[in-house]
C-alpha positions as CSV (number, residue, x, y, z in Angstrom):
1,M,120.7,111.5,91.1
2,E,117.3,113.1,91.5
3,S,114.7,111.7,89.0
4,K,113.4,113.8,86.2
5,K,110.0,115.0,86.9
6,T,108.0,114.1,83.9
7,I,104.4,114.3,85.3
8,F,103.0,117.5,86.2
9,I,100.2,117.6,88.9
10,S,97.6,120.2,88.5
11,Y,95.2,120.2,91.6
12,K,93.6,122.4,94.3
13,R,95.2,122.3,97.5
14,V,91.8,121.5,99.3
15,D,91.8,118.2,97.2
16,K,95.4,117.1,98.5
17,D,94.3,114.0,100.5
18,L,92.4,112.5,97.2
19,V,95.5,113.5,95.1
20,L,98.4,112.3,97.2
21,P,97.4,108.6,97.2
22,I,97.4,108.6,93.4
23,V,100.9,110.4,93.2
24,E,102.5,107.9,95.6
25,K,101.2,105.1,93.3
26,I,102.9,106.6,90.2
27,N,106.1,107.3,92.1
28,A,106.1,103.9,93.3
29,R,105.7,102.4,90.0
30,Y,108.3,104.4,88.1
31,G,110.3,106.4,90.7
32,D,110.0,110.0,91.9
33,V,108.6,111.4,88.4
34,C,105.7,113.6,89.7
35,W,106.1,117.4,90.2
36,M,103.8,118.7,92.8
37,D,103.4,122.1,94.6
38,L,103.2,120.9,98.0
39,E,104.3,124.1,99.7
40,G,102.2,126.9,98.1
41,I,104.7,128.7,95.6
42,E,101.8,130.5,94.1
43,S,103.2,134.2,93.2
44,N,103.4,135.8,89.7
45,G,107.2,135.6,89.8
46,Q,107.4,132.1,91.1
47,F,104.5,130.8,88.6
48,A,106.8,132.1,85.8
49,T,109.9,130.6,87.2
50,K,108.9,127.3,88.7
51,I,105.6,126.0,87.6
52,C,106.1,126.9,83.9
53,D,109.5,125.3,84.0
54,A,108.0,122.2,85.8
55,I,105.2,122.3,82.9
56,K,107.9,122.6,80.3
57,D,109.7,119.6,81.5
58,S,107.0,117.5,81.9
59,E,106.0,114.8,79.3
60,I,102.3,114.8,80.5
61,V,100.0,117.0,82.8
62,L,97.5,115.2,85.1
63,F,94.5,117.7,85.8
64,M,92.9,116.7,89.1
65,Y,89.4,117.8,88.6
66,S,86.6,117.9,91.5
67,K,83.7,119.7,92.5
68,T,85.8,122.5,94.0
69,H,86.4,123.7,90.4
70,K,82.8,124.6,90.1
71,K,83.5,127.3,92.6
72,I,86.9,128.9,91.0
73,D,87.4,132.2,89.3
74,L,88.2,131.1,85.7
75,E,90.5,133.9,85.2
76,K,92.4,134.2,88.4
77,D,92.5,130.4,89.5
78,W,96.1,129.0,89.4
79,T,94.9,125.7,88.3
80,M,93.3,127.3,85.2
81,R,96.6,129.2,84.3
82,E,98.3,126.0,84.6
83,L,95.7,124.3,82.2
84,R,96.0,127.0,79.8
85,F,99.7,127.3,79.8
86,A,100.2,123.7,79.4
87,Y,97.4,122.8,76.8
88,D,97.2,125.9,74.8
89,T,100.9,127.0,75.0
90,Q,102.9,124.2,75.7
91,R,100.7,121.7,73.4
92,K,101.2,119.1,76.4
93,E,99.2,116.1,76.8
94,V,96.7,116.7,79.6
95,L,94.7,114.0,81.0
96,L,91.9,114.8,83.4
97,V,91.3,112.8,86.6
98,N,88.0,113.4,88.0
99,L,88.4,112.8,91.7
100,D,84.7,112.5,92.8
101,K,82.8,112.3,89.4
102,T,81.8,115.9,89.5
103,D,80.1,116.7,85.9
104,L,82.3,118.8,83.7
105,Y,81.0,122.3,83.0
106,D,81.9,125.4,81.0
107,V,85.6,125.5,80.1
108,F,86.1,121.9,81.4
109,D,83.5,120.5,79.0
110,M,85.3,122.3,76.1
111,Y,88.8,121.0,77.1
112,F,87.7,117.5,78.2
113,G,84.2,117.0,77.0
114,T,85.1,114.8,73.8
115,T,87.9,112.9,75.8
116,N,87.7,109.9,78.1
117,W,88.4,111.3,81.7
118,I,89.8,108.9,84.3
119,D,87.4,108.1,87.4
120,A,89.7,108.3,90.2
121,T,86.8,106.7,92.4
122,D,87.4,103.4,90.3
123,P,90.6,101.8,91.4
124,D,90.8,99.7,88.1
125,A,90.7,103.0,86.1
126,I,93.5,104.3,88.3
127,E,95.6,101.2,87.7
128,K,95.1,101.3,84.0
129,M,95.9,104.8,83.8
130,I,99.4,104.3,85.9
131,R,100.0,101.3,83.5
132,D,99.3,103.3,80.2
133,L,101.7,106.0,81.6
134,R,104.7,103.6,80.9
135,K,104.5,104.2,77.2
136,K,105.4,107.8,78.0
137,L,107.6,107.4,80.8
138,M,109.7,104.5,79.6
139,P,110.0,104.6,75.9
140,M,111.5,101.4,74.4
141,T,114.8,100.8,72.7
142,S,114.3,99.9,69.2
143,F,115.7,96.6,68.0
144,N,115.4,94.5,64.9
145,L,115.0,91.0,65.6
146,K,114.7,88.0,63.4
147,I,112.7,85.2,64.4
148,K,111.6,82.2,62.7
149,T,110.3,78.4,63.3
150,N,110.5,75.3,61.6
151,E,107.8,72.4,61.2
152,D,108.7,71.2,64.8
153,C,107.9,74.5,66.3
154,E,111.5,75.2,67.2
155,V,112.1,78.8,67.6
156,F,115.3,80.6,66.0
157,V,116.8,83.9,66.9
158,D,119.3,84.8,64.2
159,D,119.7,81.3,63.4
160,E,120.4,80.2,67.1
161,S,117.8,77.7,68.6
162,K,115.9,79.2,71.6
163,G,113.7,76.0,72.4
164,R,110.4,74.9,71.4
165,A,107.2,77.2,71.2
166,L,104.2,76.2,72.7
167,A,100.9,77.2,71.0
168,S,99.5,80.3,72.7
169,K,102.2,80.4,75.2
170,M,104.8,83.1,76.0
171,M,108.5,82.3,75.4
172,I,111.1,84.8,76.8
173,I,113.9,85.1,74.7
174,S,117.0,87.1,76.2
175,L,118.7,89.3,73.5
176,S,122.0,91.2,73.5
177,K,122.0,94.9,72.2
178,G,122.3,94.8,68.4
179,E,120.5,95.2,64.9
180,Y,118.3,92.6,63.8
181,E,115.6,92.1,61.3
182,V,112.1,91.3,62.4
183,V,111.1,88.1,60.4
184,G,108.2,85.6,61.5
185,E,108.6,82.8,59.1
186,S,106.9,79.4,58.7
187,E,106.8,76.7,55.9
188,K,103.8,78.6,54.3
189,E,104.0,82.1,55.2
190,R,106.5,84.7,55.8
191,I,105.7,87.6,58.0
192,E,107.9,90.7,58.4
193,K,107.4,93.9,60.3
194,E,109.0,96.6,62.4
195,V,108.7,96.2,66.3
196,K,110.2,97.7,69.4
197,V,111.1,95.7,72.3
198,A,112.7,96.5,75.6
199,D,116.4,96.5,76.1
200,G,117.2,92.8,77.5
201,D,114.5,90.4,77.1
202,V,111.7,90.1,74.4
203,L,108.6,87.9,74.9
204,V,107.2,86.1,71.9
205,K,103.8,84.6,71.4
206,F,103.2,81.8,68.9
207,E,100.0,80.6,67.8
208,F,100.4,77.7,65.4
209,Q,97.4,76.8,63.2
210,G,98.5,73.6,61.0
211,E,101.6,75.2,59.2
212,K,100.8,78.8,59.8
213,M,102.5,80.9,62.3
214,Q,101.6,84.2,63.6
215,E,104.0,86.0,65.9
216,N,103.5,88.9,68.2
217,V,106.2,90.6,70.2
218,S,106.1,92.6,73.3
219,S,108.3,94.2,75.8
220,G,109.1,92.2,79.3
221,N,111.7,90.7,81.6
222,G,112.2,87.4,82.8
223,V,114.2,84.1,82.4
224,S,115.3,82.8,79.1
225,G,113.3,80.1,77.9
226,G,110.5,80.6,80.6
227,V,107.0,79.4,79.7
228,F,103.7,81.3,81.2
229,S,99.9,80.5,81.4
230,G,97.6,81.4,78.8
231,W,96.0,84.8,78.5
232,F,93.0,85.7,80.9
233,S,90.7,88.9,80.7
234,V,90.6,90.5,83.9
235,S,88.7,93.8,82.6
236,Q,87.0,94.8,79.3
237,D,90.5,95.9,78.0
238,E,93.2,94.0,80.0
239,K,94.6,90.6,79.8
240,I,97.2,89.0,82.1
241,R,98.9,85.9,82.5
242,F,99.7,84.1,85.8
243,S,103.3,83.5,87.3
244,P,104.2,79.8,87.3
245,G,103.4,79.2,90.8
246,N,102.5,80.5,94.5
247,L,105.0,83.4,95.6
248,Q,107.6,81.9,98.1
249,Y,110.3,83.6,100.6
250,Q,113.3,82.5,102.8
251,A,113.9,84.7,105.6
252,S,117.3,83.6,106.3
253,T,118.4,85.0,102.7
254,G,115.8,87.2,101.9
255,L,115.0,85.4,98.5
256,W,112.0,85.5,96.8
257,R,110.9,82.8,94.1
258,F,107.9,81.1,92.8
259,A,107.0,77.4,93.6
260,E,108.3,74.9,91.3
261,H,104.8,73.6,90.3
262,Q,101.4,75.0,90.5
263,Y,100.5,72.5,92.9
264,D,103.3,73.0,95.4
265,I,102.5,74.4,98.9
266,I,104.5,75.0,101.7
267,D,101.8,73.5,104.3
268,S,103.2,73.1,107.8
269,G,106.6,74.8,107.1
270,N,104.8,78.0,107.6
271,R,104.3,77.2,111.3
272,K,108.3,78.1,111.6
273,I,107.8,81.6,110.2
274,S,110.6,83.9,111.8
275,E,113.3,86.5,110.9
276,N,115.8,83.8,110.8
277,Y,114.0,80.6,109.5
278,D,116.0,79.2,106.7
279,G,113.1,76.9,105.0
280,W,110.6,78.6,102.9
281,I,107.2,80.1,103.6
282,D,104.3,80.9,101.2
283,L,101.6,82.6,103.2
284,F,101.8,86.2,103.6
285,G,100.3,89.1,105.8
286,W,98.9,92.2,103.9
287,G,101.2,94.0,101.9
288,T,104.5,92.4,103.5
289,S,106.7,92.8,100.6
290,G,109.4,94.4,102.9
291,Y,108.7,97.9,101.9
292,N,108.2,100.3,105.0
293,G,109.2,97.7,107.5
294,C,106.4,95.3,106.6
295,M,108.3,92.1,106.3
296,P,107.3,88.8,104.6
297,Y,108.1,87.0,107.8
298,E,105.8,89.2,110.1
299,H,103.3,86.8,112.1
300,S,102.0,89.3,114.8
301,K,98.3,89.9,115.1
302,D,98.8,93.8,115.4
303,K,97.3,95.4,112.3
304,S,100.0,98.3,112.6
305,D,102.8,95.8,111.5
306,Y,101.1,95.4,108.0
307,A,100.7,97.7,105.2
308,P,97.7,100.1,105.7
309,S,94.5,99.0,105.1
310,R,94.1,100.7,101.9
311,D,94.4,100.1,98.0
312,I,98.2,98.9,97.8
313,T,97.6,98.8,93.8
314,G,101.0,99.8,92.1
315,T,102.6,100.8,95.4
316,A,105.9,99.1,96.7
317,Y,103.6,97.1,99.3
318,D,102.7,95.0,96.3
319,W,105.0,92.0,96.2
320,G,105.6,91.8,92.4
321,I,106.2,95.6,92.3
322,R,108.9,96.0,95.1
323,D,110.7,92.7,95.1
324,K,113.1,90.8,92.7
325,I,111.5,87.3,92.2
326,G,114.0,84.5,91.3
327,N,115.6,86.0,87.9
328,Y,112.6,88.4,87.4
329,E,113.3,92.1,88.0
330,R,111.3,94.1,90.3
331,G,108.1,95.5,88.7
332,T,107.5,92.6,86.3
333,W,104.6,91.3,88.3
334,R,101.6,92.6,90.4
335,T,98.8,91.4,92.5
336,L,95.3,91.4,91.0
337,T,92.8,93.7,92.2
338,Q,89.3,92.8,93.8
339,G,87.6,93.8,90.4
340,E,90.1,92.0,88.6
341,W,89.4,88.7,90.8
342,C,85.6,89.3,90.1
343,Y,85.9,89.8,86.4
344,L,87.9,86.9,85.8
345,Y,85.7,84.6,87.7
346,S,82.3,85.7,86.5
347,V,82.2,88.6,84.2
348,R,84.7,87.5,81.1
349,E,83.2,85.6,78.3
350,D,82.0,82.0,78.8
351,A,83.2,82.5,82.5
352,S,81.6,79.4,84.0
353,S,82.8,77.3,81.4
354,L,86.7,78.3,82.1
355,R,86.7,77.4,86.0
356,G,86.2,74.7,88.2
357,A,87.5,72.7,91.4
358,A,90.1,70.2,90.9
359,T,92.6,67.6,92.4
360,V,96.1,68.0,91.0
361,V,98.6,65.4,92.5
362,G,96.4,64.9,95.4
363,V,96.3,68.6,96.3
364,E,92.9,70.2,96.2
365,G,92.6,73.7,94.4
366,Y,90.7,75.7,91.9
367,V,91.4,75.8,88.1
368,F,91.0,78.7,85.8
369,L,91.2,78.3,81.8
370,P,92.3,80.8,79.6
371,D,90.0,82.9,77.2
372,D,90.8,81.0,73.9
373,W,90.8,77.5,75.6
374,T,90.9,74.3,73.5
375,M,90.6,71.1,75.2
376,P,93.8,68.8,74.8
377,S,93.4,65.6,73.0
378,G,92.7,62.8,75.8
379,A,92.0,65.5,78.6
380,T,88.6,66.2,80.4
381,F,87.4,69.1,82.7
382,T,84.1,69.5,84.3
383,A,83.4,73.3,84.6
384,D,81.8,75.2,87.3
385,S,82.2,72.5,90.1
386,T,82.8,73.4,93.6
387,D,83.7,69.5,94.4
388,F,87.4,69.0,94.5
389,T,86.9,65.5,93.3
390,T,85.1,66.3,90.5
391,N,88.4,66.9,88.2
392,Q,91.2,64.8,89.1
393,Y,94.8,64.9,87.5
394,S,97.9,63.1,87.7
395,A,101.2,65.0,87.3
396,D,101.2,63.9,83.6
397,E,97.8,64.6,83.1
398,W,98.0,68.0,84.6
399,S,101.1,68.7,82.5
400,V,98.9,68.3,79.5
401,M,96.4,70.9,80.8
402,E,99.1,73.3,81.9
403,E,100.8,73.2,78.4
404,A,97.4,74.4,77.1
405,G,97.4,77.3,79.4
406,A,95.4,76.1,82.5
407,V,96.0,77.7,86.0
408,F,96.0,75.7,89.1
409,L,95.3,77.5,92.6
410,P,96.3,75.2,95.4
411,A,93.9,75.4,98.5
412,A,97.0,76.3,100.9
413,G,94.9,77.4,103.9
414,Y,95.5,80.3,105.7
415,R,98.2,81.1,108.5
416,D,97.1,82.8,112.1
417,G,100.2,83.9,113.8
418,A,102.1,80.7,113.7
419,S,99.1,78.3,113.3
420,V,98.4,77.0,109.9
421,C,94.6,76.1,109.3
422,N,92.5,74.7,106.5
423,V,95.1,73.3,104.3
424,G,93.6,71.0,101.5
425,T,90.1,72.4,102.1
426,N,90.2,76.2,101.7
427,G,92.3,78.8,99.3
428,Y,92.8,82.1,100.3
429,Y,94.6,84.5,97.5
430,R,95.5,88.2,97.9
431,S,94.2,90.9,96.3
432,S,95.5,94.5,96.3
433,M,92.3,96.0,97.6
434,S,91.1,96.9,101.1
435,Y,87.5,96.7,102.3
436,N,87.7,99.1,104.9
437,A,90.1,100.4,107.8
438,G,90.6,97.0,109.4
439,N,89.8,94.3,106.7
440,V,91.3,93.4,103.3
441,Y,89.8,91.6,100.2
442,S,90.9,88.2,98.7
443,F,89.9,85.4,96.4
444,Y,88.5,82.5,98.5
445,F,87.2,79.0,97.6
446,D,86.4,75.7,99.4
447,S,84.7,72.6,98.6
448,S,81.1,74.1,98.4
449,E,81.3,77.9,97.5
450,V,83.6,80.3,95.8
451,D,83.8,84.0,96.8
452,A,85.4,86.0,94.0
453,G,86.8,89.1,95.4
454,Y,84.3,90.1,97.9
455,Y,85.8,88.0,100.8
456,Y,87.7,89.9,103.4
457,S,89.5,89.5,106.7
458,I,92.1,91.0,109.1
459,P,95.6,92.0,107.6
460,S,97.5,90.0,109.8
461,H,96.1,86.5,108.3
462,G,98.8,84.8,106.1
463,Y,97.2,84.0,102.6
464,S,98.6,83.0,99.2
465,V,100.1,85.3,96.7
466,R,99.8,84.3,92.7
467,L,101.1,87.2,90.8
468,V,100.3,88.0,87.2
469,Q,101.6,90.4,84.5
């Protein structure tokens, strides 16, 4: 069945090479939803029958603006006709995507001068736009949901216990279709409101302040009873949660999963990497989600066997977007961009006090603490250290930190072909961004320094992948 084209792309054909990567990312995320004239159907009759129909059928129009528009005839240009028909006649929502940071002029300033346009030269801005499109392309199914908790923080849905909530953590509660009343209730306060949740599962965040309970519900997919990390700012207006452990893959079955513990690493097992290996691996070449022949077990040194050295944000080369991981459906997770790693490490509020090297259950690595970090009773943490021995935790001690939202990235080393190097001394974590045609960015740390997003290397090296949502 052909996907409904819900996004109309208005662009100048000379800008095609700038526009296509954006369209490919949108289609990779949501299916084949973009209508884009690639053949040149511009004639009066065809405009009326095809372009107008495509605009009418669309939910939103992306107007791809560039320096080329400063040279057009405002009366005769086809993109101007599309803009007027979409905006003035059909009252469609039109977003301006500025391909090259050209200043708005004349009629474009009139249409878009008072709105925020999207800077296509900023990968984070494009990724945010694509995520925001979900609200228009994937409308949520309405449910009524009754949620309450008792003084022991046990969560009930329609009087059925769903387990114990942890402060500032996310629980995933599986729902069946039906009608529920939305109620947040504690011993001292009752909260009622309407909420929309996705068909299937609902993520619920509980924050306990004495006997007061505040609830927040948002859509999501996952495993009933799962627990996530705390919230981490990765841009001025974006917060994420980390996956429960590093990504792992078994070639013999084609299965993906997350490590059972945040400190788990495969180590020398990665040397056995092959198409038929029945063990698990956790060091992956660039963009080896399985898309377009880029397989997770690839270990050649030929860069053509890996994803193209470009931004793979929002594309099927991203492991979290293409692959079902354990019980998590495709599209539940994603890889951080280079800019997001940098923001997490150095830009977010109090960043230097929310990071530091550590050793957890004998495994060296790096710790990030959530934005709203509160030190658990009896726990300790020395911030901004690069010495792995500064913060040391047993399994029980780390469990306390983890329950409060802390994230640990183990120093799993890297793989070069079938050789594994620097395990226990160096950590290399994938970003979704490339540096140039032959190198890609990652988050790097060792016992003396941290390179938060500016470290780059060749795509064939196998690095750790820690996904977020």
